[in-house]
NUKOLMAR-160811 format. One record per residue: y, x, z of N, C-alpha, C, CB in turn. Coordinates in steps of 0.05 Angstrom, whole numbers, plus 5000, padded with zeros to 4 digits. Glycine has a CB too. Example, Ala and Ser with C-alpha at 12.3 -4.5 7.8 and 13.67 -1.06 7.14 Angstrom:
+---------+--------+------+----------+---------+-------+---------+--------+------+----------+---------+-------+
| n_north | n_east | n_up | ca_north | ca_east | ca_up | c_north | c_east | c_up | cb_north | cb_east | cb_up |
+---------+--------+------+----------+---------+-------+---------+--------+------+----------+---------+-------+
|    4886 |   5264 | 5156 |     4910 |    5246 |  5156 |    4934 |   5264 | 5156 |     4911 |    5226 |  5181 |
|    4955 |   5257 | 5142 |     4979 |    5273 |  5143 |    5001 |   5258 | 5157 |     4988 |    5282 |  5114 |
+---------+--------+------+----------+---------+-------+---------+--------+------+----------+---------+-------+
% end
This chain:
+---------+--------+------+----------+---------+-------+---------+--------+------+----------+---------+-------+
| n_north | n_east | n_up | ca_north | ca_east | ca_up | c_north | c_east | c_up | cb_north | cb_east | cb_up |
+---------+--------+------+----------+---------+-------+---------+--------+------+----------+---------+-------+
|    2020 |   5006 | 5250 |     2015 |    4987 |  5228 |    2038 |   4989 | 5208 |     2014 |    4957 |  5240 |
|    2030 |   4990 | 5181 |     2051 |    4994 |  5161 |    2069 |   4969 | 5159 |     2038 |    4999 |  5134 |
|    2094 |   4974 | 5152 |     2113 |    4952 |  5148 |    2108 |   4939 | 5121 |     2143 |    4963 |  5149 |
|    2107 |   4912 | 5120 |     2102 |    4899 |  5095 |    2125 |   4904 | 5075 |     2098 |    4868 |  5099 |
|    2118 |   4905 | 5050 |     2138 |    4910 |  5029 |    2158 |   4886 | 5028 |     2125 |    4913 |  5001 |
|    2183 |   4893 | 5022 |     2204 |    4872 |  5020 |    2197 |   4853 | 4998 |     2232 |    4885 |  5016 |
|    2199 |   4828 | 5004 |     2194 |    4807 |  4983 |    2219 |   4790 | 4980 |     2169 |    4789 |  4991 |
|    2231 |   4790 | 4957 |     2256 |    4775 |  4952 |    2250 |   4746 | 4951 |     2270 |    4785 |  4926 |
|    2265 |   4730 | 4965 |     2263 |    4701 |  4965 |    2284 |   4690 | 4946 |     2266 |    4689 |  4993 |
|    2275 |   4674 | 4926 |     2293 |    4663 |  4907 |    2313 |   4644 | 4920 |     2277 |    4648 |  4885 |
|    2338 |   4646 | 4911 |     2359 |    4627 |  4920 |    2357 |   4603 | 4902 |     2387 |    4640 |  4919 |
|    2351 |   4580 | 4913 |     2349 |    4555 |  4897 |    2374 |   4539 | 4899 |     2325 |    4539 |  4906 |
|    2389 |   4538 | 4877 |     2414 |    4522 |  4876 |    2415 |   4508 | 4849 |     2439 |    4539 |  4881 |
|    2427 |   4484 | 4849 |     2432 |    4470 |  4824 |    2406 |   4467 | 4807 |     2452 |    4485 |  4807 |
|    2408 |   4474 | 4782 |     2385 |    4471 |  4764 |    2362 |   4489 | 4771 |     2393 |    4477 |  4735 |
|    2367 |   4510 | 4786 |     2346 |    4529 |  4793 |    2333 |   4521 | 4820 |     2357 |    4557 |  4795 |
|    2341 |   4499 | 4832 |     2328 |    4490 |  4857 |    2300 |   4481 | 4850 |     2344 |    4467 |  4871 |
|    2281 |   4489 | 4867 |     2253 |    4482 |  4862 |    2250 |   4452 | 4864 |     2234 |    4497 |  4882 |
|    2239 |   4439 | 4843 |     2237 |    4409 |  4844 |    2213 |   4400 | 4862 |     2234 |    4398 |  4816 |
|    2217 |   4379 | 4877 |     2195 |    4367 |  4892 |    2184 |   4344 | 4875 |     2205 |    4358 |  4920 |
|    2162 |   4334 | 4883 |     2149 |    4311 |  4869 |    2167 |   4286 | 4870 |     2121 |    4305 |  4880 |
|    2185 |   4285 | 4889 |     2202 |    4262 |  4892 |    2230 |   4265 | 4881 |     2204 |    4255 |  4922 |
|    2235 |   4287 | 4868 |     2263 |    4292 |  4859 |    2266 |   4283 | 4830 |     2270 |    4321 |  4862 |
|    2292 |   4278 | 4823 |     2299 |    4271 |  4795 |    2292 |   4294 | 4777 |     2329 |    4264 |  4794 |
|    2296 |   4319 | 4786 |     2291 |    4342 |  4769 |    2262 |   4343 | 4760 |     2298 |    4368 |  4784 |
|    2243 |   4335 | 4777 |     2215 |    4335 |  4770 |    2211 |   4317 | 4745 |     2197 |    4325 |  4794 |
|    2223 |   4293 | 4745 |     2221 |    4275 |  4722 |    2234 |   4288 | 4698 |     2233 |    4248 |  4729 |
|    2257 |   4300 | 4702 |     2272 |    4313 |  4680 |    2254 |   4334 | 4666 |     2298 |    4326 |  4690 |
|    2240 |   4350 | 4682 |     2223 |    4371 |  4671 |    2198 |   4361 | 4657 |     2215 |    4391 |  4692 |
|    2189 |   4337 | 4665 |     2165 |    4325 |  4652 |    2172 |   4309 | 4627 |     2151 |    4307 |  4672 |
|    2197 |   4300 | 4624 |     2204 |    4283 |  4601 |    2198 |   4295 | 4574 |     2234 |    4278 |  4602 |
|    2201 |   4322 | 4569 |     2195 |    4332 |  4543 |    2165 |   4329 | 4535 |     2202 |    4361 |  4542 |
|    2147 |   4328 | 4554 |     2119 |    4323 |  4547 |    2115 |   4295 | 4535 |     2101 |    4326 |  4572 |
|    2129 |   4276 | 4547 |     2128 |    4249 |  4535 |    2140 |   4248 | 4507 |     2143 |    4229 |  4554 |
|    2162 |   4263 | 4504 |     2175 |    4264 |  4478 |    2156 |   4277 | 4457 |     2201 |    4280 |  4479 |
|    2142 |   4298 | 4466 |     2122 |    4310 |  4448 |    2101 |   4291 | 4440 |     2110 |    4335 |  4461 |
|    2090 |   4276 | 4459 |     2069 |    4257 |  4454 |    2079 |   4234 | 4435 |     2059 |    4244 |  4480 |
|    2105 |   4229 | 4435 |     2117 |    4210 |  4417 |    2121 |   4221 | 4389 |     2143 |    4200 |  4428 |
|    2114 |   4246 | 4385 |     2116 |    4258 |  4358 |    2142 |   4274 | 4354 |     2114 |    4237 |  4338 |
|    2157 |   4279 | 4375 |     2183 |    4293 |  4372 |    2181 |   4323 | 4376 |     2203 |    4282 |  4391 |
|    2156 |   4334 | 4376 |     2152 |    4362 |  4380 |    2168 |   4380 | 4361 |     2123 |    4368 |  4377 |
|    2168 |   4375 | 4335 |     2183 |    4392 |  4317 |    2213 |   4394 | 4324 |     2181 |    4382 |  4289 |
|    2225 |   4372 | 4333 |     2253 |    4372 |  4341 |    2257 |   4389 | 4366 |     2263 |    4344 |  4345 |
|    2239 |   4386 | 4386 |     2241 |    4401 |  4410 |    2239 |   4431 | 4405 |     2219 |    4392 |  4430 |
|    2221 |   4438 | 4387 |     2217 |    4466 |  4380 |    2242 |   4477 | 4365 |     2192 |    4470 |  4363 |
|    2251 |   4462 | 4345 |     2273 |    4472 |  4328 |    2299 |   4474 | 4343 |     2276 |    4454 |  4304 |
|    2306 |   4454 | 4358 |     2333 |    4453 |  4370 |    2334 |   4464 | 4399 |     2343 |    4425 |  4370 |
|    2311 |   4463 | 4413 |     2312 |    4472 |  4441 |    2293 |   4495 | 4447 |     2304 |    4448 |  4458 |
|    2280 |   4506 | 4426 |     2262 |    4529 |  4429 |    2240 |   4523 | 4450 |     2278 |    4555 |  4437 |
|    2228 |   4500 | 4448 |     2207 |    4492 |  4467 |    2179 |   4495 | 4455 |     2212 |    4462 |  4476 |
|    2160 |   4501 | 4473 |     2132 |    4502 |  4465 |    2116 |   4487 | 4486 |     2122 |    4531 |  4462 |
|    2092 |   4478 | 4479 |     2074 |    4466 |  4498 |    2054 |   4488 | 4506 |     2060 |    4441 |  4486 |
|    2052 |   4492 | 4532 |     2033 |    4512 |  4543 |    2011 |   4496 | 4557 |     2047 |    4532 |  4562 |
|    1986 |   4501 | 4549 |     1963 |    4489 |  4563 |    1949 |   4510 | 4579 |     1944 |    4475 |  4542 |
|    1947 |   4505 | 4605 |     1933 |    4522 |  4624 |    1909 |   4507 | 4635 |     1952 |    4533 |  4646 |
|    1891 |   4522 | 4647 |     1869 |    4509 |  4661 |    1876 |   4506 | 4690 |     1842 |    4526 |  4658 |
|    1874 |   4482 | 4701 |     1881 |    4477 |  4729 |    1864 |   4494 | 4747 |     1876 |    4447 |  4736 |
|    1877 |   4508 | 4765 |     1863 |    4528 |  4782 |    1844 |   4515 | 4801 |     1883 |    4544 |  4797 |
|    1848 |   4489 | 4808 |     1830 |    4475 |  4826 |    1812 |   4456 | 4810 |     1845 |    4460 |  4847 |
|    1824 |   4441 | 4792 |     1809 |    4420 |  4778 |    1793 |   4431 | 4754 |     1827 |    4398 |  4768 |
|    1803 |   4453 | 4742 |     1790 |    4463 |  4717 |    1798 |   4447 | 4693 |     1761 |    4463 |  4720 |
|    1815 |   4426 | 4696 |     1823 |    4409 |  4674 |    1848 |   4421 | 4660 |     1828 |    4381 |  4683 |
|    1852 |   4413 | 4634 |     1876 |    4423 |  4620 |    1901 |   4412 | 4633 |     1875 |    4415 |  4591 |
|    1921 |   4429 | 4636 |     1947 |    4422 |  4647 |    1969 |   4430 | 4627 |     1953 |    4436 |  4675 |
|    1986 |   4411 | 4620 |     2006 |    4414 |  4599 |    2033 |   4418 | 4610 |     2005 |    4391 |  4579 |
|    2048 |   4436 | 4599 |     2076 |    4442 |  4607 |    2093 |   4448 | 4583 |     2077 |    4465 |  4628 |
|    2117 |   4436 | 4582 |     2135 |    4442 |  4560 |    2155 |   4463 | 4571 |     2151 |    4416 |  4550 |
|    2157 |   4485 | 4556 |     2173 |    4508 |  4566 |    2192 |   4518 | 4544 |     2155 |    4531 |  4575 |
|    2215 |   4527 | 4553 |     2233 |    4542 |  4535 |    2220 |   4570 | 4532 |     2262 |    4544 |  4547 |
|    2222 |   4581 | 4508 |     2210 |    4607 |  4503 |    2228 |   4624 | 4485 |     2182 |    4604 |  4491 |
|    2221 |   4649 | 4484 |     2234 |    4668 |  4465 |    2213 |   4677 | 4446 |     2249 |    4692 |  4480 |
|    2219 |   4676 | 4420 |     2200 |    4686 |  4400 |    2211 |   4712 | 4390 |     2196 |    4665 |  4376 |
|    2196 |   4734 | 4393 |     2206 |    4760 |  4386 |    2183 |   4777 | 4377 |     2221 |    4773 |  4410 |
|    2187 |   4791 | 4354 |     2166 |    4808 |  4342 |    2139 |   4794 | 4339 |     2162 |    4833 |  4360 |
|    2140 |   4768 | 4331 |     2116 |    4753 |  4326 |    2101 |   4744 | 4351 |     2098 |    4770 |  4310 |
|    2114 |   4744 | 4374 |     2102 |    4736 |  4399 |    2120 |   4718 | 4415 |     2094 |    4760 |  4416 |
|    2108 |   4700 | 4430 |     2123 |    4683 |  4448 |    2125 |   4696 | 4476 |     2110 |    4655 |  4450 |
|    2148 |   4694 | 4488 |     2153 |    4703 |  4515 |    2162 |   4680 | 4532 |     2173 |    4727 |  4516 |
|    2151 |   4678 | 4556 |     2159 |    4656 |  4574 |    2163 |   4668 | 4602 |     2137 |    4634 |  4575 |
|    2177 |   4653 | 4619 |     2181 |    4662 |  4647 |    2180 |   4638 | 4665 |     2209 |    4676 |  4649 |
|    2165 |   4639 | 4687 |     2165 |    4618 |  4707 |    2191 |   4618 | 4723 |     2140 |    4620 |  4725 |
|    2206 |   4597 | 4720 |     2233 |    4596 |  4733 |    2232 |   4599 | 4763 |     2246 |    4571 |  4726 |
|    2210 |   4591 | 4776 |     2208 |    4593 |  4805 |    2187 |   4613 | 4814 |     2202 |    4565 |  4817 |
|    2182 |   4633 | 4797 |     2163 |    4654 |  4805 |    2136 |   4643 | 4812 |     2174 |    4670 |  4828 |
|    2125 |   4653 | 4834 |     2097 |    4645 |  4841 |    2095 |   4617 | 4853 |     2085 |    4665 |  4860 |
|    2118 |   4602 | 4855 |     2117 |    4574 |  4863 |    2112 |   4556 | 4839 |     2143 |    4566 |  4877 |
|    2115 |   4567 | 4815 |     2112 |    4552 |  4790 |    2082 |   4545 | 4786 |     2123 |    4567 |  4766 |
|    2076 |   4520 | 4784 |     2048 |    4511 |  4783 |    2033 |   4523 | 4759 |     2046 |    4481 |  4782 |
|    2045 |   4522 | 4735 |     2031 |    4532 |  4712 |    2026 |   4562 | 4714 |     2046 |    4526 |  4686 |
|    2044 |   4577 | 4727 |     2040 |    4605 |  4731 |    2017 |   4610 | 4751 |     2066 |    4619 |  4741 |
|    2015 |   4594 | 4771 |     1992 |    4596 |  4790 |    1965 |   4593 | 4775 |     1994 |    4576 |  4812 |
|    1965 |   4574 | 4755 |     1941 |    4570 |  4739 |    1935 |   4595 | 4723 |     1945 |    4546 |  4720 |
|    1956 |   4608 | 4712 |     1952 |    4632 |  4695 |    1941 |   4655 | 4712 |     1978 |    4640 |  4682 |
|    1949 |   4657 | 4737 |     1939 |    4678 |  4755 |    1909 |   4676 | 4758 |     1953 |    4677 |  4782 |
|    1898 |   4652 | 4757 |     1869 |    4648 |  4759 |    1855 |   4651 | 4732 |     1864 |    4620 |  4771 |
|    1868 |   4641 | 4711 |     1856 |    4643 |  4684 |    1879 |   4647 | 4664 |     1839 |    4618 |  4677 |
|    1883 |   4671 | 4654 |     1906 |    4676 |  4636 |    1902 |   4666 | 4607 |     1911 |    4706 |  4635 |
|    1879 |   4654 | 4601 |     1875 |    4643 |  4574 |    1889 |   4616 | 4572 |     1844 |    4640 |  4568 |
|    1906 |   4613 | 4551 |     1922 |    4589 |  4547 |    1920 |   4580 | 4519 |     1951 |    4595 |  4556 |
|    1931 |   4556 | 4514 |     1935 |    4546 |  4487 |    1965 |   4541 | 4483 |     1918 |    4519 |  4482 |
|    1975 |   4548 | 4460 |     2003 |    4547 |  4454 |    2008 |   4529 | 4429 |     2015 |    4575 |  4449 |
|    2028 |   4511 | 4432 |     2037 |    4495 |  4409 |    2067 |   4499 | 4406 |     2029 |    4465 |  4413 |
|    2075 |   4508 | 4383 |     2104 |    4513 |  4379 |    2113 |   4506 | 4350 |     2111 |    4542 |  4385 |
|    2107 |   4481 | 4343 |     2116 |    4472 |  4317 |    2096 |   4473 | 4295 |     2140 |    4487 |  4309 |
|    2076 |   4490 | 4297 |     2054 |    4491 |  4277 |    2028 |   4486 | 4290 |     2054 |    4519 |  4263 |
|    2006 |   4495 | 4278 |     1980 |    4491 |  4290 |    1978 |   4505 | 4318 |     1958 |    4502 |  4272 |
|    1963 |   4493 | 4336 |     1958 |    4505 |  4362 |    1943 |   4532 | 4359 |     1943 |    4486 |  4381 |
|    1949 |   4551 | 4377 |     1934 |    4576 |  4377 |    1928 |   4584 | 4406 |     1949 |    4598 |  4362 |
|    1906 |   4599 | 4409 |     1898 |    4609 |  4435 |    1913 |   4635 | 4440 |     1868 |    4614 |  4436 |
|    1917 |   4641 | 4466 |     1932 |    4665 |  4473 |    1923 |   4673 | 4501 |     1962 |    4661 |  4472 |
|    1929 |   4698 | 4508 |     1925 |    4708 |  4535 |    1953 |   4716 | 4545 |     1905 |    4733 |  4536 |
|    1959 |   4706 | 4569 |     1985 |    4712 |  4581 |    1984 |   4739 | 4595 |     1993 |    4690 |  4601 |
|    2002 |   4757 | 4588 |     2003 |    4784 |  4599 |    2031 |   4789 | 4611 |     1996 |    4805 |  4577 |
|    2032 |   4798 | 4635 |     2058 |    4804 |  4648 |    2070 |   4829 | 4635 |     2055 |    4807 |  4678 |
|    2096 |   4827 | 4628 |     2110 |    4849 |  4616 |    2123 |   4865 | 4639 |     2132 |    4839 |  4596 |
|    2116 |   4891 | 4640 |     2127 |    4909 |  4661 |    2140 |   4934 | 4649 |     2106 |    4917 |  4680 |
|    2136 |   4939 | 4623 |     2146 |    4962 |  4610 |    2177 |   4960 | 4606 |     2133 |    4966 |  4582 |
|    2191 |   4980 | 4615 |     2221 |    4979 |  4614 |    2231 |   4977 | 4586 |     2232 |    5004 |  4627 |
|    2219 |   4990 | 4566 |     2228 |    4989 |  4539 |    2225 |   4961 | 4528 |     2214 |    5009 |  4521 |
|    2203 |   4948 | 4533 |     2198 |    4921 |  4523 |    2217 |   4901 | 4537 |     2168 |    4913 |  4527 |
|    2220 |   4905 | 4564 |     2238 |    4887 |  4578 |    2267 |   4890 | 4569 |     2236 |    4893 |  4608 |
|    2275 |   4915 | 4563 |     2303 |    4920 |  4554 |    2307 |   4906 | 4526 |     2308 |    4950 |  4552 |
|    2287 |   4909 | 4509 |     2288 |    4896 |  4483 |    2290 |   4866 | 4486 |     2263 |    4904 |  4466 |
|    2274 |   4855 | 4504 |     2275 |    4826 |  4509 |    2302 |   4817 | 4520 |     2252 |    4818 |  4528 |
|    2312 |   4833 | 4539 |     2338 |    4826 |  4551 |    2359 |   4823 | 4529 |     2347 |    4847 |  4571 |
|    2360 |   4841 | 4510 |     2380 |    4840 |  4489 |    2377 |   4815 | 4472 |     2377 |    4865 |  4471 |
|    2352 |   4806 | 4469 |     2346 |    4782 |  4453 |    2352 |   4756 | 4469 |     2317 |    4782 |  4443 |
|    2345 |   4756 | 4494 |     2346 |    4732 |  4511 |    2374 |   4727 | 4523 |     2326 |    4733 |  4532 |
|    2388 |   4748 | 4529 |     2413 |    4745 |  4545 |    2432 |   4723 | 4535 |     2428 |    4772 |  4546 |
|    2437 |   4704 | 4552 |     2456 |    4683 |  4545 |    2446 |   4661 | 4527 |     2479 |    4695 |  4533 |
|    2421 |   4663 | 4518 |     2411 |    4643 |  4499 |    2405 |   4616 | 4513 |     2385 |    4653 |  4486 |
|    2396 |   4616 | 4537 |     2390 |    4592 |  4552 |    2415 |   4582 | 4566 |     2367 |    4597 |  4572 |
|    2418 |   4555 | 4568 |     2441 |    4545 |  4583 |    2440 |   4551 | 4613 |     2443 |    4515 |  4578 |
|    2417 |   4558 | 4623 |     2415 |    4565 |  4652 |    2409 |   4594 | 4656 |     2392 |    4548 |  4664 |
|    2415 |   4611 | 4636 |     2409 |    4640 |  4638 |    2422 |   4652 | 4663 |     2419 |    4654 |  4613 |
|    2448 |   4649 | 4666 |     2462 |    4661 |  4689 |    2453 |   4650 | 4716 |     2493 |    4657 |  4686 |
|    2448 |   4624 | 4717 |     2438 |    4612 |  4741 |    2410 |   4623 | 4748 |     2437 |    4581 |  4739 |
|    2394 |   4626 | 4727 |     2367 |    4637 |  4731 |    2369 |   4665 | 4744 |     2352 |    4638 |  4705 |
|    2385 |   4683 | 4732 |     2387 |    4710 |  4742 |    2400 |   4710 | 4770 |     2404 |    4727 |  4724 |
|    2420 |   4693 | 4774 |     2433 |    4692 |  4800 |    2413 |   4683 | 4822 |     2457 |    4673 |  4799 |
|    2396 |   4664 | 4815 |     2376 |    4654 |  4835 |    2358 |   4676 | 4844 |     2360 |    4631 |  4823 |
|    2355 |   4697 | 4828 |     2338 |    4720 |  4835 |    2354 |   4744 | 4845 |     2320 |    4729 |  4812 |
|    2380 |   4740 | 4849 |     2398 |    4761 |  4859 |    2402 |   4783 | 4839 |     2386 |    4773 |  4884 |
|    2403 |   4776 | 4813 |     2406 |    4796 |  4792 |    2432 |   4791 | 4777 |     2382 |    4794 |  4772 |
|    2448 |   4813 | 4774 |     2473 |    4811 |  4759 |    2465 |   4813 | 4729 |     2492 |    4835 |  4767 |
|    2480 |   4798 | 4713 |     2473 |    4797 |  4684 |    2481 |   4822 | 4669 |     2487 |    4773 |  4671 |
|    2468 |   4844 | 4676 |     2471 |    4869 |  4662 |    2443 |   4880 | 4657 |     2489 |    4890 |  4677 |
|    2440 |   4896 | 4636 |     2414 |    4908 |  4631 |    2404 |   4926 | 4654 |     2414 |    4924 |  4605 |
|    2423 |   4941 | 4665 |     2415 |    4960 |  4686 |    2404 |   4945 | 4710 |     2439 |    4976 |  4695 |
|    2418 |   4923 | 4719 |     2409 |    4908 |  4742 |    2383 |   4893 | 4736 |     2431 |    4889 |  4752 |
|    2381 |   4883 | 4712 |     2357 |    4868 |  4703 |    2332 |   4887 | 4705 |     2360 |    4858 |  4674 |
|    2335 |   4911 | 4696 |     2312 |    4930 |  4698 |    2308 |   4940 | 4726 |     2317 |    4954 |  4679 |
|    2330 |   4945 | 4741 |     2327 |    4955 |  4768 |    2312 |   4935 | 4787 |     2354 |    4961 |  4780 |
|    2315 |   4909 | 4780 |     2303 |    4888 |  4797 |    2281 |   4873 | 4783 |     2324 |    4869 |  4807 |
|    2268 |   4886 | 4764 |     2248 |    4873 |  4747 |    2224 |   4862 | 4763 |     2238 |    4892 |  4727 |
|    2219 |   4874 | 4787 |     2196 |    4864 |  4803 |    2200 |   4836 | 4813 |     2190 |    4884 |  4826 |
|    2225 |   4827 | 4814 |     2232 |    4800 |  4823 |    2225 |   4779 | 4802 |     2261 |    4798 |  4830 |
|    2225 |   4787 | 4777 |     2220 |    4768 |  4755 |    2192 |   4770 | 4745 |     2240 |    4773 |  4733 |
|    2183 |   4748 | 4733 |     2158 |    4748 |  4718 |    2164 |   4741 | 4690 |     2137 |    4728 |  4731 |
|    2159 |   4759 | 4672 |     2162 |    4754 |  4643 |    2134 |   4757 | 4631 |     2183 |    4773 |  4629 |
|    2125 |   4736 | 4617 |     2098 |    4737 |  4605 |    2099 |   4737 | 4575 |     2082 |    4712 |  4615 |
|    2083 |   4754 | 4563 |     2079 |    4755 |  4534 |    2053 |   4740 | 4528 |     2079 |    4785 |  4523 |
|    2054 |   4723 | 4508 |     2030 |    4708 |  4500 |    2017 |   4721 | 4476 |     2037 |    4678 |  4494 |
|    1997 |   4737 | 4481 |     1983 |    4752 |  4460 |    1962 |   4734 | 4447 |     1969 |    4777 |  4471 |
|    1966 |   4729 | 4421 |     1948 |    4711 |  4406 |    1919 |   4721 | 4406 |     1958 |    4708 |  4377 |
|    1901 |   4701 | 4408 |     1872 |    4707 |  4407 |    1861 |   4692 | 4383 |     1857 |    4699 |  4433 |
|    1835 |   4697 | 4377 |     1823 |    4685 |  4353 |    1814 |   4656 | 4357 |     1800 |    4702 |  4344 |
|    1812 |   4647 | 4382 |     1803 |    4619 |  4386 |    1822 |   4605 | 4406 |     1775 |    4619 |  4397 |
|    1821 |   4578 | 4404 |     1836 |    4561 |  4422 |    1819 |   4556 | 4446 |     1845 |    4534 |  4408 |
|    1829 |   4564 | 4470 |     1813 |    4562 |  4494 |    1813 |   4534 | 4506 |     1823 |    4581 |  4514 |
|    1834 |   4520 | 4504 |     1838 |    4494 |  4517 |    1848 |   4473 | 4496 |     1857 |    4496 |  4540 |
|    1841 |   4448 | 4500 |     1850 |    4428 |  4481 |    1880 |   4425 | 4480 |     1837 |    4401 |  4487 |
|    1892 |   4424 | 4456 |     1921 |    4421 |  4455 |    1929 |   4393 | 4462 |     1931 |    4428 |  4426 |
|    1955 |   4390 | 4469 |     1966 |    4364 |  4475 |    1967 |   4348 | 4449 |     1995 |    4366 |  4487 |
|    1958 |   4323 | 4451 |     1958 |    4305 |  4427 |    1984 |   4289 | 4425 |     1934 |    4287 |  4428 |
|    1991 |   4283 | 4401 |     2013 |    4265 |  4396 |    2002 |   4236 | 4394 |     2029 |    4272 |  4369 |
|    1993 |   4227 | 4418 |     1979 |    4202 |  4419 |    1996 |   4177 | 4423 |     1958 |    4204 |  4440 |
|    2022 |   4180 | 4424 |     2039 |    4157 |  4429 |    2057 |   4150 | 4404 |     2057 |    4161 |  4453 |
|    2050 |   4162 | 4381 |     2066 |    4157 |  4357 |    2065 |   4127 | 4350 |     2056 |    4175 |  4334 |
|    2043 |   4115 | 4356 |     2039 |    4086 |  4350 |    2060 |   4068 | 4363 |     2011 |    4077 |  4359 |
|    2075 |   4078 | 4383 |     2096 |    4062 |  4395 |    2120 |   4058 | 4377 |     2104 |    4075 |  4421 |
|    2125 |   4077 | 4359 |     2149 |    4074 |  4342 |    2150 |   4049 | 4325 |     2151 |    4098 |  4324 |
|    2128 |   4041 | 4312 |     2129 |    4015 |  4297 |    2134 |   3991 | 4316 |     2103 |    4010 |  4282 |
|    2123 |   3992 | 4340 |     2128 |    3970 |  4359 |    2158 |   3969 | 4366 |     2111 |    3973 |  4384 |
|    2170 |   3992 | 4371 |     2198 |    3993 |  4377 |    2215 |   3983 | 4354 |     2207 |    4022 |  4385 |
|    2207 |   3991 | 4330 |     2222 |    3981 |  4306 |    2220 |   3951 | 4303 |     2211 |    3995 |  4280 |
|    2196 |   3939 | 4307 |     2192 |    3910 |  4305 |    2209 |   3896 | 4327 |     2162 |    3903 |  4308 |
|    2208 |   3907 | 4351 |     2224 |    3895 |  4373 |    2254 |   3896 | 4367 |     2218 |    3910 |  4400 |
|    2264 |   3918 | 4356 |     2292 |    3919 |  4349 |    2300 |   3900 | 4327 |     2299 |    3948 |  4341 |
|    2282 |   3897 | 4307 |     2288 |    3878 |  4286 |    2288 |   3850 | 4297 |     2267 |    3881 |  4263 |
|    2268 |   3843 | 4313 |     2266 |    3817 |  4325 |    2291 |   3811 | 4342 |     2241 |    3813 |  4341 |
|    2299 |   3830 | 4358 |     2322 |    3827 |  4375 |    2348 |   3822 | 4359 |     2326 |    3851 |  4394 |
|    2350 |   3837 | 4337 |     2373 |    3835 |  4319 |    2374 |   3807 | 4306 |     2373 |    3856 |  4297 |
|    2351 |   3798 | 4297 |     2350 |    3771 |  4283 |    2354 |   3748 | 4303 |     2323 |    3768 |  4269 |
|    2346 |   3751 | 4327 |     2348 |    3730 |  4347 |    2374 |   3729 | 4361 |     2326 |    3732 |  4367 |
|    2392 |   3748 | 4357 |     2418 |    3748 |  4371 |    2436 |   3726 | 4361 |     2431 |    3774 |  4368 |
+---------+--------+------+----------+---------+-------+---------+--------+------+----------+---------+-------+
% end
């Protein structure tokens, strides 16, 4: 019987620890979606390089929204699931790679394609290296030294996805449906100030 291929297990520490449904980190990762719904999407995109990715739930078939850090390079968005195949949105993409992307302008449809070409990965490494505050922790969690040679030598451990634009939007984009809360907050603050 053939020996199974070696499969690297990610080291989960600190920010790269896989969040459970009961952990503080889970709430931390979901907070940007609420901020987007409150109308703060342009700020998230401009200052934190965030986009909203809509995938189709692999079991429910319903739209699933995730806010992700991304790299924009040569007119395309690149994303990476921080926890590899444990990442829920990536599991959805494995079933249906058609997604909807929102990154500061109108939503657009795309197909997620895994990047495996060494030249494209090397180009991306030069653009991405050190840009994220968790870059080194991310590579360390996958047992990769922060050098181009090691990054390419261990590329099978990482998943880097390129979002290739399509002509139509496959899934409904996330709506900014909580903007109406801002006037209520303003009225409450004014009332609190006047009643003090």
